[in-house]
C-alpha angles and dihedrals in degrees: 000000000000092000092062089055090051098256101123093163091060090045092052089051091052097044090051091048092050091048091050095049105033116116096188109083094215092053090047092051095049092045091051091049094050090047089051091049093046093048093050090049091052094046094050093047091048090048092047093048092050090047090051091050090049090051091051095052098039103027090233138069120256115265091226130011090243087075088069091065096040088053094045099246089125129019089224133356109243124229127211119266086263090061091250124126117256114254116266135181112203093192091064100018091235121153121192139159094243128248119348112263130208112236112222125179 
């Protein structure tokens, strides 16, 4: 699929379409889980890239992720699919999605 070729955005589009159109509940669940994981990966990568660019310009990491939007390093700061901010450590400039979660359905 697209993700194996390195095109995560296309993979996200396809998994989202499959989740929306699937009649089989198991296929729908699997597609929703893959779409969630891909969106998280894309968001964290975009945030980490913006933090790195901010550091290159300012010589320091942003105090909060919102600075990335204020200073035009990102158009918006994405939130997790639960509506929460991604975890960010301003001392190291590290962004992550938080602890791994077991998906149950």
